[in-house]
C-alpha positions as CSV (number, residue, x, y, z in Angstrom):
1,X,-20.8,-58.3,-26.1
2,X,-22.5,-54.9,-26.2
3,X,-24.1,-54.9,-22.8
4,X,-26.3,-51.9,-23.5
5,X,-27.8,-53.6,-26.7
6,X,-28.4,-56.8,-24.8
7,X,-30.2,-54.8,-22.0
8,X,-32.4,-53.2,-24.6
9,X,-33.1,-56.6,-26.2
10,X,-34.3,-58.0,-22.9
11,X,-36.3,-54.9,-22.1
12,X,-38.1,-55.2,-25.5
13,X,-38.7,-59.0,-25.2
14,X,-42.4,-60.1,-24.8
15,X,-41.0,-63.1,-22.8
16,X,-40.6,-60.9,-19.8
17,X,-43.4,-60.6,-17.2
18,X,-44.6,-57.2,-16.1
19,X,-42.6,-57.6,-12.9
20,X,-39.5,-58.5,-14.8
21,X,-39.9,-55.6,-17.2
22,X,-40.3,-53.2,-14.3
23,X,-37.2,-54.5,-12.6
24,X,-35.1,-53.8,-15.7
25,X,-36.8,-50.5,-16.4
26,X,-36.0,-49.3,-12.9
27,X,-32.3,-49.6,-13.6
28,X,-32.4,-47.7,-16.9
29,X,-30.4,-44.8,-15.4
30,X,-27.9,-47.0,-13.6
31,X,-25.2,-47.7,-16.1
32,X,-23.0,-49.8,-13.7
33,X,-25.9,-52.0,-12.8
34,X,-26.9,-52.6,-16.4
35,X,-23.3,-53.5,-17.2
36,X,-23.1,-55.9,-14.2
37,X,-26.2,-57.7,-15.4
38,X,-25.5,-57.8,-19.1
39,X,-21.7,-57.7,-19.8
40,X,-21.6,-61.5,-20.5
41,X,-23.5,-64.7,-19.9
42,X,-22.8,-66.7,-16.7
43,X,-20.0,-69.2,-17.4
44,X,-21.2,-72.8,-17.7
45,X,-18.6,-75.1,-16.2
46,X,-18.4,-78.6,-14.8
47,X,-20.3,-77.3,-11.7
48,X,-23.0,-75.7,-13.8
49,X,-24.1,-72.1,-13.1
50,X,-24.3,-69.9,-10.1
51,X,-25.2,-66.3,-9.6
52,X,-27.5,-63.8,-7.9
53,X,-31.2,-63.9,-8.6
54,X,-32.0,-60.9,-10.8
55,X,-33.3,-60.3,-14.3
56,X,-30.4,-60.3,-16.7
57,X,-28.0,-62.3,-18.7
58,X,-25.3,-62.6,-16.0
59,X,-27.9,-63.6,-13.4
60,X,-30.0,-66.6,-12.2
61,X,-33.6,-66.3,-13.4
62,X,-36.3,-68.4,-15.2
63,X,-35.0,-67.5,-18.7
64,X,-31.5,-68.7,-17.8
65,X,-32.9,-71.9,-16.4
66,X,-34.9,-72.6,-19.6
67,X,-31.9,-71.7,-21.7
68,X,-29.5,-74.0,-19.8
69,X,-32.0,-76.8,-19.6
70,X,-32.6,-76.8,-23.4
71,X,-28.9,-77.0,-23.9
72,X,-28.6,-79.9,-21.3
73,X,-31.5,-81.7,-23.0
74,X,-29.8,-81.5,-26.4
75,X,-26.7,-83.1,-24.9
76,X,-28.7,-85.9,-23.3
77,X,-30.7,-86.5,-26.5
78,X,-27.4,-86.7,-28.5
79,X,-26.6,-89.8,-26.5
80,X,-29.6,-91.6,-28.1
81,X,-33.1,-92.8,-27.4
82,X,-32.0,-95.0,-24.6
83,X,-30.5,-92.0,-22.7
84,X,-33.8,-90.2,-23.1
85,X,-35.7,-93.1,-21.6
86,X,-33.3,-93.4,-18.7
87,X,-34.0,-89.7,-18.2
88,X,-33.0,-87.1,-15.7
89,X,-33.4,-86.7,-11.9
90,X,-34.3,-83.2,-10.8
91,X,-33.7,-82.0,-7.2
92,X,-33.8,-78.6,-5.4
93,X,-32.9,-77.0,-2.1
94,X,-34.6,-74.5,0.2
95,X,-33.7,-71.3,-1.6
96,X,-36.0,-68.7,-2.9
97,X,-37.1,-69.8,-6.4
98,X,-35.5,-73.2,-6.2
99,X,-38.8,-75.1,-6.6
100,X,-40.0,-72.8,-9.3
101,X,-36.7,-73.3,-11.2
102,X,-36.7,-77.0,-10.7
103,X,-40.2,-77.5,-12.1
104,X,-39.4,-75.2,-15.0
105,X,-36.4,-77.3,-15.8
106,X,-38.5,-80.5,-15.6
107,X,-41.0,-78.9,-18.1
108,X,-38.2,-78.2,-20.6
109,X,-36.7,-81.7,-20.2
110,X,-40.1,-83.4,-20.7
111,X,-40.9,-81.3,-23.8
112,X,-37.7,-82.7,-25.3
113,X,-38.9,-86.3,-24.8
114,X,-36.6,-86.9,-21.8
115,X,-38.2,-88.8,-18.9
116,X,-38.1,-86.7,-15.7
117,X,-38.0,-87.9,-12.1
118,X,-38.4,-84.9,-9.7
119,X,-38.6,-85.0,-6.0
120,X,-41.9,-84.0,-4.3
121,X,-40.0,-81.5,-2.1
122,X,-36.6,-80.3,-1.3
123,X,-33.9,-82.9,-0.8
124,X,-30.1,-83.1,0.0
125,X,-27.7,-83.0,-2.8
126,X,-26.2,-86.4,-1.9
127,X,-29.7,-88.0,-2.3
128,X,-29.8,-86.6,-5.9
129,X,-26.4,-88.3,-6.6
130,X,-27.7,-91.5,-5.1
131,X,-31.0,-91.4,-7.1
132,X,-29.2,-91.0,-10.4
133,X,-27.3,-94.2,-9.8
134,X,-30.3,-96.0,-8.1
135,X,-32.7,-95.4,-11.0
136,X,-30.1,-95.7,-13.7
137,X,-30.7,-92.2,-15.0
138,X,-28.7,-90.6,-17.8
139,X,-28.2,-87.4,-15.9
140,X,-29.3,-85.2,-13.0
141,X,-29.6,-81.6,-12.1
142,X,-30.0,-79.7,-8.9
143,X,-31.2,-76.2,-8.2
144,X,-29.0,-75.1,-5.4
145,X,-26.3,-72.6,-4.6
146,X,-24.9,-74.7,-1.7
147,X,-23.7,-72.4,1.1
148,X,-23.7,-69.1,-0.8
149,X,-25.7,-66.1,0.6
150,X,-29.5,-65.9,0.2
151,X,-29.2,-63.7,-2.9
152,X,-27.7,-66.6,-4.9
153,X,-29.1,-69.7,-6.7
154,X,-27.4,-72.2,-9.0
155,X,-27.9,-74.9,-11.5
156,X,-25.7,-77.9,-10.7
157,X,-25.4,-80.7,-13.3
158,X,-24.6,-84.4,-12.9
159,X,-23.9,-87.3,-15.3
160,X,-25.0,-91.0,-15.2
161,X,-22.3,-91.9,-12.7
162,X,-23.8,-89.6,-10.0
163,X,-20.8,-87.3,-10.2
164,X,-20.8,-83.7,-11.4
165,X,-20.6,-83.3,-15.1
166,X,-17.5,-84.3,-17.0
167,X,-15.7,-81.5,-18.9
168,X,-16.7,-82.8,-22.4
169,X,-20.4,-82.6,-21.6
170,X,-20.0,-79.3,-19.8
171,X,-18.3,-77.8,-22.8
172,X,-21.0,-79.1,-25.1
173,X,-23.7,-77.5,-23.0
174,X,-21.8,-74.2,-23.0
175,X,-21.6,-74.5,-26.8
176,X,-25.3,-75.3,-27.2
177,X,-26.1,-72.3,-25.0
178,X,-24.1,-70.0,-27.3
179,X,-26.2,-71.2,-30.2
180,X,-29.7,-71.3,-28.7
181,X,-31.8,-68.1,-28.5
182,X,-32.5,-67.5,-24.9
183,X,-36.1,-66.4,-25.4
184,X,-37.3,-68.6,-28.3
185,X,-34.9,-71.5,-28.5
186,X,-36.4,-73.8,-25.9
187,X,-39.3,-76.3,-25.8
188,X,-41.7,-76.5,-22.9
189,X,-44.7,-78.4,-21.7
190,X,-47.2,-77.8,-18.8
191,X,-46.0,-79.5,-15.6
192,X,-49.3,-81.0,-14.5
193,X,-50.0,-82.3,-18.0
194,X,-46.6,-83.9,-18.2
195,X,-47.2,-85.6,-14.8
196,X,-50.6,-86.9,-16.0
197,X,-49.0,-88.3,-19.2
198,X,-46.3,-90.0,-17.2
199,X,-43.5,-88.0,-18.7
200,X,-42.7,-86.4,-15.3
201,X,-42.5,-88.9,-12.3
202,X,-42.6,-87.7,-8.7
203,X,-40.2,-89.2,-6.3
204,X,-41.0,-89.4,-2.6
205,X,-40.4,-91.5,0.6
206,X,-39.5,-94.6,-1.3
207,X,-36.3,-92.9,-2.5
208,X,-35.6,-91.6,1.0
209,X,-35.8,-95.1,2.4
210,X,-33.5,-96.6,-0.3
211,X,-31.0,-93.8,0.4
212,X,-31.2,-94.1,4.2
213,X,-30.6,-97.8,4.0
214,X,-27.3,-97.2,2.3
215,X,-26.4,-94.4,4.7
216,X,-27.0,-96.7,7.7
217,X,-24.9,-99.4,6.0
218,X,-21.8,-97.2,6.6
219,X,-22.1,-97.4,10.3
220,X,-19.2,-99.3,11.7
221,X,-19.8,-99.7,15.4
222,X,-23.4,-99.3,16.5
223,X,-22.6,-101.0,19.8
224,X,-20.4,-98.1,20.8
225,X,-23.4,-95.8,20.3
226,X,-25.7,-98.1,22.2
227,X,-23.5,-98.2,25.2
228,X,-23.7,-94.4,25.8
229,X,-27.1,-93.7,24.2
230,X,-28.9,-92.8,27.5
231,X,-26.4,-90.0,28.3
232,X,-25.0,-88.9,25.0
233,X,-26.5,-85.7,23.4
234,X,-26.1,-84.3,19.9
235,X,-27.2,-80.8,18.9
236,X,-28.1,-80.4,15.2
237,X,-28.9,-77.5,12.9
238,X,-29.8,-77.7,9.1
239,X,-29.5,-73.8,8.8
240,X,-33.0,-73.7,7.4
241,X,-32.1,-76.3,4.7
242,X,-32.5,-79.7,3.3
243,X,-30.9,-81.7,6.1
244,X,-33.8,-81.0,8.4
245,X,-35.5,-84.4,7.8
246,X,-32.9,-87.0,6.8
247,X,-30.1,-86.1,9.2
248,X,-32.1,-86.5,12.4
249,X,-33.6,-89.7,10.9
250,X,-30.2,-91.1,10.2
251,X,-29.0,-90.3,13.7
252,X,-32.1,-91.8,15.2
253,X,-31.7,-95.0,13.2
254,X,-28.0,-95.1,14.3
255,X,-29.2,-95.3,17.9
256,X,-28.8,-91.7,19.1
257,X,-31.6,-91.1,21.6
258,X,-31.0,-87.5,22.4
259,X,-31.1,-85.4,19.2
260,X,-31.6,-81.8,20.0
261,X,-32.5,-79.8,16.9
262,X,-32.3,-76.0,16.9
263,X,-36.0,-75.1,16.5
264,X,-35.5,-71.7,14.9
265,X,-33.3,-73.2,12.2
266,X,-35.4,-76.3,11.5
267,X,-37.8,-73.9,9.7
268,X,-37.3,-74.1,5.9
269,X,-36.5,-70.6,4.7
270,X,-34.4,-69.5,1.8
271,X,-33.9,-66.1,3.3
272,X,-31.9,-67.8,6.2
273,X,-33.3,-65.3,8.7
274,X,-31.2,-66.4,11.7
275,X,-27.8,-66.3,10.1
276,X,-25.8,-63.8,8.0
277,X,-24.5,-66.8,6.0
278,X,-25.8,-70.4,6.0
279,X,-22.2,-71.7,5.8
280,X,-21.2,-74.3,8.4
281,X,-17.6,-73.2,7.9
282,X,-18.5,-70.0,9.8
283,X,-18.6,-70.5,13.6
284,X,-20.8,-67.4,14.1
285,X,-23.7,-69.2,12.5
286,X,-23.8,-71.7,15.4
287,X,-24.8,-69.2,18.1
288,X,-28.3,-70.6,18.6
289,X,-26.9,-74.1,18.6
290,X,-24.3,-73.2,21.3
291,X,-27.1,-71.9,23.6
292,X,-29.0,-75.2,23.1
293,X,-25.9,-77.3,23.6
294,X,-25.2,-75.6,26.9
295,X,-28.8,-76.2,28.0
296,X,-28.7,-80.0,27.2
297,X,-25.0,-80.5,28.1
298,X,-24.1,-81.7,24.7
299,X,-20.5,-82.6,23.7
300,X,-21.0,-82.0,20.0
301,X,-22.9,-79.7,17.6
302,X,-23.4,-80.7,14.0
303,X,-24.5,-78.2,11.3
304,X,-25.2,-78.9,7.6
305,X,-25.4,-76.3,4.8
306,X,-28.6,-75.6,2.8
307,X,-28.2,-78.5,0.4
308,X,-26.7,-80.8,3.0
309,X,-23.5,-81.7,1.2
310,X,-21.2,-80.0,3.7
311,X,-21.0,-80.4,7.4
312,X,-19.5,-78.2,10.2
313,X,-18.9,-79.4,13.7
314,X,-18.3,-77.6,17.0
315,X,-17.0,-79.5,20.0
316,X,-16.8,-78.8,23.7
317,X,-13.5,-78.2,25.3
318,X,-13.0,-80.4,28.4
319,X,-11.2,-77.8,30.4
320,X,-13.4,-74.7,29.9
321,X,-16.7,-76.1,28.7
322,X,-16.6,-73.7,25.8
323,X,-17.6,-74.8,22.2
324,X,-15.0,-74.4,19.5
325,X,-15.2,-75.0,15.8
326,X,-12.9,-77.6,14.3
327,X,-11.8,-77.1,10.7
328,X,-12.7,-79.2,7.7
329,X,-9.1,-80.5,7.6
330,X,-9.3,-81.4,11.3
331,X,-12.7,-83.2,11.1
332,X,-11.4,-85.1,8.0
333,X,-8.4,-86.4,9.9
334,X,-10.5,-87.3,12.8
335,X,-13.0,-89.2,10.6
336,X,-10.2,-90.9,8.6
337,X,-8.4,-92.1,11.7
338,X,-11.7,-93.3,13.2
339,X,-12.9,-95.1,10.1
340,X,-9.5,-96.9,9.9
341,X,-9.4,-97.8,13.6
342,X,-13.1,-98.8,13.7
343,X,-12.8,-101.1,10.7
344,X,-9.7,-102.7,12.1
345,X,-11.4,-103.1,15.5
346,X,-14.6,-104.7,14.0
347,X,-12.8,-106.8,11.4
348,X,-14.5,-104.9,8.5
349,X,-11.4,-103.4,6.8
350,X,-11.2,-104.4,3.1
351,X,-8.0,-106.1,1.9
352,X,-7.2,-103.2,-0.4
353,X,-8.2,-100.0,1.4
354,X,-7.6,-96.6,0.0
355,X,-8.4,-93.0,0.8
356,X,-8.6,-89.8,-1.3
357,X,-7.9,-86.2,-0.6
358,X,-7.3,-83.1,-2.6
359,X,-4.0,-81.4,-3.3
360,X,-5.0,-78.5,-1.0
361,X,-6.0,-80.8,1.9
362,X,-3.7,-81.3,4.9
363,X,-0.8,-83.7,4.5
364,X,-1.6,-85.1,8.0
365,X,-4.1,-87.3,6.2
366,X,-1.3,-88.8,4.2
367,X,0.6,-89.5,7.4
368,X,-2.5,-91.2,8.9
369,X,-2.8,-93.4,5.9
370,X,0.8,-94.4,5.6
371,X,1.0,-95.3,9.3
372,X,-2.0,-97.6,8.9
373,X,-1.3,-99.2,5.6
374,X,-4.0,-97.4,3.6
375,X,-3.1,-96.3,0.1
376,X,-3.8,-92.6,-0.6
377,X,-4.0,-90.4,-3.6
378,X,-4.3,-86.6,-4.1
379,X,-6.8,-85.2,-6.6
380,X,-7.8,-81.8,-7.8
381,X,-10.3,-79.9,-5.7
382,X,-13.9,-81.1,-6.4
383,X,-15.5,-84.4,-5.7
384,X,-15.9,-85.2,-9.4
385,X,-12.2,-85.9,-9.5
386,X,-12.6,-88.2,-6.5
387,X,-15.5,-89.9,-8.2
388,X,-13.4,-90.5,-11.3
389,X,-10.7,-92.1,-9.2
390,X,-13.2,-94.3,-7.3
391,X,-14.7,-95.4,-10.7
392,X,-11.2,-96.1,-12.0
393,X,-10.4,-98.3,-9.0
394,X,-13.7,-100.2,-9.3
395,X,-13.1,-100.9,-13.0
396,X,-9.6,-102.2,-12.3
397,X,-10.6,-104.1,-9.1
398,X,-7.5,-102.5,-7.5
399,X,-8.6,-100.4,-4.4
400,X,-11.7,-99.9,-2.3
401,X,-12.1,-96.3,-1.1
402,X,-13.0,-96.2,2.6
403,X,-13.0,-92.4,2.9
404,X,-12.6,-89.3,0.7
405,X,-12.5,-85.7,1.7
406,X,-11.5,-82.1,1.0
407,X,-10.7,-79.3,3.3
408,X,-13.9,-77.3,2.5
409,X,-16.0,-79.5,4.8
410,X,-16.9,-82.2,2.3
411,X,-16.8,-85.9,3.1
412,X,-17.7,-89.1,1.3
413,X,-18.1,-92.7,2.3
414,X,-19.6,-95.7,0.4
415,X,-20.2,-96.2,-3.3
416,X,-23.8,-95.1,-3.5
417,X,-23.0,-91.4,-3.7
418,X,-20.4,-89.7,-5.9
419,X,-20.4,-86.2,-4.3
420,X,-20.1,-84.7,-0.8
421,X,-22.5,-86.3,1.6
422,X,-23.3,-84.5,4.9
423,X,-26.1,-87.0,5.7
424,X,-23.7,-89.9,6.0
425,X,-20.9,-87.7,7.4
426,X,-23.3,-86.5,10.2
427,X,-24.1,-90.0,11.2
428,X,-20.4,-91.0,11.2
429,X,-19.4,-87.9,13.3
430,X,-22.1,-88.9,15.8
431,X,-20.8,-92.5,16.0
432,X,-17.2,-91.2,16.4
433,X,-18.2,-88.7,19.1
434,X,-20.1,-91.4,20.9
435,X,-17.1,-93.7,20.8
436,X,-14.8,-91.1,22.3
437,X,-17.5,-90.0,24.8
438,X,-17.4,-93.5,26.3
439,X,-13.6,-93.0,26.7
440,X,-14.2,-89.7,28.5
441,X,-12.9,-87.7,25.6
442,X,-14.4,-84.9,23.5
443,X,-13.5,-84.7,19.8
444,X,-11.1,-81.9,20.8
445,X,-9.3,-84.3,23.1
446,X,-9.3,-86.9,20.3
447,X,-7.8,-84.4,17.9
448,X,-5.0,-83.5,20.5
449,X,-4.3,-87.2,20.8
450,X,-3.9,-87.5,17.0
451,X,-1.4,-84.6,17.1
452,X,0.6,-86.6,19.7
453,X,0.5,-89.7,17.6
454,X,1.0,-88.3,14.0
455,X,2.7,-84.9,14.6
456,X,1.5,-81.3,14.8
457,X,-0.1,-79.9,11.7
458,X,-2.1,-76.7,11.0
459,X,-3.9,-75.3,8.1
460,X,-5.6,-72.1,7.0
461,X,-7.5,-71.0,3.9
462,X,-7.5,-67.3,3.0
463,X,-9.9,-65.7,0.5
464,X,-8.5,-62.8,-1.5
465,X,-11.9,-61.3,-2.6
466,X,-11.8,-59.6,-6.0
467,X,-15.4,-58.5,-6.8
468,X,-16.7,-56.4,-9.6
469,X,-16.4,-56.5,-13.4
470,X,-12.6,-56.4,-13.2
471,X,-12.5,-59.1,-10.5
472,X,-11.9,-61.9,-13.0
473,X,-9.2,-59.8,-14.7
474,X,-7.5,-59.2,-11.4
475,X,-7.6,-63.0,-10.6
476,X,-6.2,-63.9,-14.0
477,X,-3.5,-61.2,-13.7
478,X,-2.4,-62.5,-10.3
479,X,-2.0,-66.0,-11.5
480,X,-0.2,-64.8,-14.7
481,X,2.2,-62.7,-12.5
482,X,3.0,-65.6,-10.2
483,X,3.8,-67.8,-13.2
484,X,5.9,-65.1,-15.0
485,X,7.8,-64.1,-11.8
486,X,7.7,-67.2,-9.5
487,X,8.1,-66.4,-5.8
488,X,11.7,-67.0,-4.7
489,X,10.7,-66.7,-1.0
490,X,7.6,-66.3,1.1
491,X,7.7,-64.4,4.3
492,X,11.5,-64.8,4.3
493,X,11.5,-68.5,3.8
494,X,13.0,-69.8,0.5
495,X,10.8,-71.6,-2.0
496,X,12.4,-74.9,-2.9
497,X,9.8,-76.2,-5.4
498,X,6.9,-74.9,-7.4
499,X,4.2,-77.2,-8.9
500,X,2.2,-75.6,-11.7
501,X,-0.8,-77.9,-11.9
502,X,-2.0,-76.2,-15.1
503,X,1.0,-77.1,-17.2
504,X,2.1,-80.0,-15.0
505,X,5.6,-78.4,-14.7
506,X,7.5,-79.2,-11.5
507,X,10.3,-76.6,-11.0
508,X,13.2,-76.5,-8.5
509,X,14.7,-73.2,-7.4
510,X,17.8,-72.5,-9.4
511,X,17.3,-75.4,-11.8
512,X,14.0,-74.7,-13.6
513,X,11.6,-77.4,-14.7
514,X,12.9,-80.8,-13.6
515,X,9.8,-83.0,-13.9
516,X,6.0,-83.3,-14.1
517,X,3.2,-83.4,-11.5
518,X,1.1,-86.6,-11.3
519,X,-2.0,-84.7,-12.5
520,X,-2.3,-81.5,-14.6
521,X,-4.9,-79.2,-16.1
522,X,-6.1,-77.2,-13.1
523,X,-5.2,-73.5,-12.5
524,X,-3.3,-74.1,-9.2
525,X,0.2,-73.0,-8.1
526,X,1.8,-75.0,-5.3
527,X,4.9,-73.6,-3.6
528,X,6.9,-75.9,-1.3
529,X,9.0,-74.0,1.3
530,X,12.3,-74.8,2.9
531,X,10.6,-75.3,6.3
532,X,8.3,-78.0,5.0
533,X,5.3,-75.7,4.6
534,X,3.1,-75.4,1.6
535,X,1.7,-72.2,0.1
536,X,-1.0,-72.9,-2.5
537,X,-2.8,-70.4,-4.8
538,X,-6.0,-71.2,-6.6
539,X,-8.8,-69.1,-8.1
540,X,-12.2,-70.1,-6.9
541,X,-14.4,-71.7,-9.6
542,X,-17.7,-70.4,-8.1
543,X,-17.0,-67.1,-6.5
544,X,-14.9,-63.9,-7.3
545,X,-11.9,-64.7,-5.1
546,X,-8.5,-66.3,-5.1
547,X,-8.0,-68.9,-2.4
548,X,-4.7,-69.3,-0.7
549,X,-4.1,-72.5,1.3
550,X,-1.5,-72.7,4.0
551,X,-0.3,-76.1,5.2
552,X,2.3,-76.3,7.9
553,X,3.9,-78.7,10.3
554,X,6.1,-78.2,13.4
555,X,7.0,-79.5,16.8
556,X,4.0,-77.9,18.6
557,X,0.6,-76.3,17.8
558,X,2.0,-73.0,19.0
559,X,4.8,-73.0,16.5
560,X,2.4,-74.1,13.8
561,X,0.2,-71.1,14.6
562,X,3.2,-68.8,14.4
563,X,3.9,-70.1,10.9
564,X,0.3,-69.7,9.8
565,X,0.2,-66.1,11.0
566,X,3.4,-65.3,9.2
567,X,2.3,-66.8,5.9
568,X,-1.2,-65.4,6.1
569,X,0.2,-61.9,6.5
570,X,2.3,-62.4,3.3
571,X,-0.7,-63.8,1.4
572,X,-2.6,-60.5,1.9
573,X,0.1,-58.7,0.0
574,X,-0.8,-60.7,-3.1
575,X,-3.9,-58.5,-3.7
576,X,-1.7,-55.4,-4.2
């Protein structure tokens, strides 16, 4: 694509507002910025679109929203009149422009004869997934960039099962976008007129109530909460986002009496003024919550990201009283073990229990499942793959999924949502913490007890950031190099096996390809080392970085930490 010609086409388009035209005209002498904005369209994948909010082809703006929505509408319409009647559910988060983008998407959908249900205000991503299934909609879309910085927004797409879009439909939308003129190829109606005509329907508290009833249905041992309710405290922050309403409500209905919300971060604000990043994976964002937790003597802090699909947790150390973050892997193992033990304790364990994790998630989860007679399967990263497996089990009547999670702070329980769900996860973390509180244990104590029971594991995820126009090329070159010249050793430890999840080839050092992986088709390289560690390399699907996952096991946490440090140092050399 000739980026300069595309820039000129946008600059000359009457579709631009005066403000948009001025924004583009102001960069006329900045060749690099013009290239960054117009070198190519944003890639439309199974997760939709995500980018910074600027005027341009490789950005998120009103023109991109209309363009993508027309393509999405064409794909829904191709399913037939019944799909158009079932319609689409539209949701949005707290970000700058999210409501504007969501309403614009609704206007395009309605103009194409597709019935629209749109929430009356911002809502959590899991509630969108729920609403698609609850109303029997053909599809859904969410205007959100999850936990990305404030400059970003996104366009996340869902299909009728409540999971993110399958590859076939995503490819068709991308194809449609390549054929539709971005300025003249869409249909649009006025929002208020479409509401008056009944073509756009507003969703409100009734959907919240239906969702919350399913969330509360996942509680396993409310009596454990009741017994400590007078003394047990929870501190909560939504990081200015969509969890502000439903998470405290779910905790209240569970029976938590002392819910202490961080007041500064309960304010809805897409600029995220109190944090550098609204990502609950980053402990530094919890500084206000820690102050509050010390004031109220809370054992636990819960934080949800802006669209409330991920959850981060900080726990108090019994010895020092300090608050420490526990990782996504650690919280997942705690929840998995708790769900299993609580269901066994209360007699609610199904006869055919199963759990799901991703290939980059700690192997400790597998150990927990095997010890407790729970079937477990690895999937690729992304809850759409877990949703596919859950649907497969349901159709076959084989297994009932009691818990699913991935290391990046996403958790799923129940069959009413087919994506990460921080509302239900927050409730279950509170129940679990209350259970251990009665035993005189913090969640850190509980985690230490699991290491004693199941063995010592440790994990770390490294991000090899590769920004700029050549970032994608660098990422591709790294993966190509690792395939052409597979690592024989890592930090002095021999590689015994390599799994190439793209081709499905399973290779053994010195023998070559000896078999196939149980799944294939994802750009992931998985190196198994002689000491039992795993070194996994995967390009991010949403950000300009290559992720390296380190999974280790040893006789103590100190020795695990030594391994992590050694392999992390080696991982940094891959950027060179």
